N, C-alpha and C positions, 0 to 999 in steps of 0.2 A: 588531572585524569578524570575527576568527577564531571567536569564540563564535557569531556570527550564522550563519556558514557551517556550523558543526557542527549548529546547530538545523535549517538547511535540509536537510542530509543526512539527519538523523533523520526529518524530515517526508516526504522522498522515500521512504525505506525503509518508513515506516508506510503511505503511500498505495499504493505499488507492491504490497506484499504483500496489501493488502486487496482488490486487484483482479486478482491473478495467481494462478491455480490451475494444476494440472498437466494433462497430456495427457488427452484424452478417454478415459473408461473404456469397456470393452466393454459391449454391451447388457445383459448379466447383472448389471452393477454400476452401473446408472444412478444418477446423483446427484439428479435431479429426477424424482420419481415422481408420476404422476397418481392422484388419489384421488377417487372419485365420491361426491358429497354431495347432499343435498336442494337446496341452493342453487346447485348447478353444480359443475363440475370445479375442484378445487384441487390444488396441487402441494406435495409435501414436499421441501424443499430440503436436500440433504446433500452433503458433499464425500466422494467415495469414489474417490480416485485409484488408479491401478495402480502398485504398487511397482516401481521401476526406471525409470519414465517420467521424462522431462525436458521441461519447458516453457520454450521460449525466449520472452522477453518484451522488447518495446521500450517504453521509457518516455520521454516528452518532457515538459519543464516550462518554463513561462514565469513569471518572478517579477519583481515590482517592489516595492521598499521605499522609503517616503518618509521625510523627516525630515533630521536632520543628516548621516546617513550614507546618502544615497540610493544604492540599488543596483538594477540590472536584470540579469537573467540568463536565458539560454536554455540548456537542457541536453538531451542525448540519451544514454540509457544502455541497453546490452544486458545482460540478466541471465538466467542459467540457474537454474531452480528444479527440483531433482531430489527424487523421493521415494525415500528410502533403505530404509524399512521400516515396519512397522505392528505395534502391540501393542494388541489390543482395538479401540477406536474411535479411538486416537491414532496419528497418522502422524509419522514422522521425516523432516524436510525438510532439504535442503542448498541454500543460496542463494549464488551466485557471480557477481560482476561480471566481464563479459568486456571491456567497453569503455565509456568515457565521453568525450563531447565537450561542451565548455562554452565559452560566450562570456559575459563578465561586464564590466560597467562599474560601478565602485564610486567614486562621487564624482569622475568624470573619469579615474580610473585604470582602464585597460582591460586585460583579460586574456583570452587564448584558451588553452584546454587540450584536448589530444587525447591520450588515454592510449596510442593506437597509435603515436604519433610516437616515433622512435628517440632523439630528443634533446629535453630539456625545459629551459626557462630562466625566470628571474624567478619570478613567482608561480605559473606553470605547474609549475615544478620543486618548489615548496613543496606544491602541491596533489597532485602525483604521489607525493611522499613520504607524505602523509597518507592517500592512497588505496591505497598498496601492500598493506597487510594484507588489503584486500578483494579485490584481484586475486590475491594469493598464497595466501590461506587463505579458504575458504568459511565463511559463517555457518551455524549449525545451529539448528533450531527443531522443537518438538513442538507439533502442532496437531490437535485432534480434528475429527470430521466436521461439527460445528456451528460451526467457526471459532474455537474457544476455544484460546488459546495458553497452554501450561503451562510452557514453557521456551524461552529464546532465548539463544544464546551468540554473542558477537562476537569477531572475531579480535584478536590483539595485546592492548594494554593498555586498549582502549576499554571503557567501562562502559555499562550500559543507561541510566543516568541521563544520560550525555553524549549518547547518541544518541536520547533520547526513549523513551517507553514502548513496548516491543516487544510487550506484550500487546494493543496497539491496532492491530496490523498486519492484522487480518482483520475482515470484516463479520460480525457475529453472525447466525447463522441462527435462524429462528423455531422455537418448540418443536413446533408441529404444522403441518399443511397450510395453505396460504394461497392465496387467489384474488385477482383484480383488485380493488383498493381496500382490501385487508387491509393492516394495518400492525402493527409491533411496535417496541419500544424496548429500549435497553440502556444501562447505565452502566459505564464502565471507569475505573479509576484510572490516571493518567499519572504515572509516577515522577518526583518532583522538580518537578512542575508543578501537578497538581490532579486534575480529573476530566473525562472525555469523555462527554458526553450524546449518544446516537445515536438517530435515528429512521429506520426503514426502511419503505417502502411499495411494494407490487406495483402497477406502473403499466400493464403490458400483458403478455398471454400469447398467443403465437401458436403455430402448429404447430412452429416451429423455435426460438423464443426466449422468454425471460422477462426483462422489463425491471423493474429495481428502482431506485426513487429513494431518495435518502438526504439527510437534513439533520441538523444537530447543532451543539452549542456546546461550547467548551472553557472550563472554569472553573478558577480558581486554587485554592490550598489554603484560601482564605477564602470560596470560593463565588462570587467575582466573575467575570463573564464576560470572557474575554480573547481570544476568537476564535469564528468560526463557519465552517461549510462546507455545501455542497450539491453533489450529484453524481448521476450516473445510470450504472447498470451493465447491460449486456446479456449475459445468461447463455445458453449453449447449452441448449436444452430437454432434450436427452437426457443430457448429461454434467455440466452445472453449470459448465462452463468459461466464463470471462469472455472474450467475443469483443472487446469494445471498451468503453471507459469514460472519462469525464471527471470530474474533481473540481475544484471552485473553492473556494479557502480564503481567508479574511481573518483575519489574526492580528495580535497586538500583541506584538512581541518586544523586551523591555527598553524599552518605551515607544515603539517604532518601528512604525508601521503597515506591514503587509506583505500583498500579494495574490499568490496563486499560481493558475495553471491547469495541471493535470496530466492528460495523456492517456496511456493505456496500451493496447497491443494485443498479443494473442498472435500469434506468428509461426509 
């Protein structure tokens, strides 16, 4: 069960960062620029956060796992994502957990955890010890304007393999301008697991927003499918900031079917 919890935390980190960007940039540094073409207006999607800005993000998750170790869990987490600096097109980010609330039922064994509580007991105390490094020490990440991650450092003794592939924590941006109906794909290795195959498509463009739908599969090291996902992201037309998004995932963790619904909002 401990390993399953580690996988869950890694999935939460992956999805949260894919949907959480930083504070809106000023008009002179817009992330989504309109490009006039013969076929109509298209937009060039790029991440251009302002150095020094911090984005407060609320993430909620519902999870159900079937099988011998049936598990259900609801979680709320508040996370700060700060832009520390920039070199060329690569930005330095700092990610820090502020609070986590969780209710879990694992095979009839119930657990409630609130990181803000002054006293912890039972499994809550164990969870608090596991999460301490994230509360005490922020994670660091390097990501360019197209969402490609070149470096990710975790606190304490945690490794990237334990937490899942941190290179999969962002949505890959298209090479050129895109319009409604346009799509693009990307593949990313997942350390210790296999490959993530991703498909993105522009579903809607309005005066204020850009809606991107995404689907994809997870493959193991032998190329066999072990999971899939679908979701939708609403980006601010002027800044590229994700206003709201939901991701639905179906995974097979050590032979155990698992479904998750994750919602994220910028605060």
